[in-house]
N, C-alpha and C positions, 0 to 999 in steps of 0.2 A: 213409337205408338202405333196401336192398331185402330185405323180411323174407319168408322162406317159414316155413310153420307146418306141422309134421307131428304128427299125433295119435298116441295109443296104438295106433289100428287102422291106421296108416299111409295116413290120409287126408292129402293135401296142399292146402294152402290158400295162397292169395296174395292180398292186398287185401280178405280176407273171404269170397272165392269158392273153391270148389273146383275144382282145375285138374288135368290129365294132367300127368306127368312129361315128356311131349314139349313142353309149353308153356313150360316154365321158360326155355329159351334166349331165345324171341322175347321173353318178357316181362322178362327181365334186359336184352337189347338196347334194348328201348323205354325202361325205366327208366334205364339207363346213358346213354343218348342226352340224356335229361332232365337228368341230374346226373351228370356224368363223375366226381365225388368219392365216389360212393355205393358202400358195401360191400354184400356179400350177407350176409346173417344167417339162419341156419337155426335156427329154434327148434323144437326136437324133444322130445317126450315121451321120457323115460328108457326106456320099452319099445318104442319105435319101432325098425324095422330100420336098422341101419347102411346097408344096401345103398341105401336111399333117399337118405341124406346124401351118399353117393359119387355117385350119379346127378346129384343137384342139384348138386354141386360140380363134377362134369364139364361140366355144361350151361352152367354160369356161366362156367367158363374158355373154353369155347368161343365164349362171347358176349363174350369179351374182359376180364372181372372175375377178377382173382386174389386179391382180398382178401376171403377167405370165412371167417365165423366161425361157430362153433356153440355153441348155448347150450341148456340144458334146460328144458324148460317144464312145470311140473306140473300 
């Protein structure tokens, strides 16, 4: 799966490194090309802003991935 983590302070991380929201689409495209069956999973702290989830989801859909899940990360 393609996992994005969102901290309580709304910091976005992918593969252990901090990324900007504008980098989500490129990362999803790259990972999806390597594994077309991969889903996008957004693991967010319960206090993270919903707005960030929406932006990540939009970027993933623009990259061609529509199977998107949200999980809470305490």
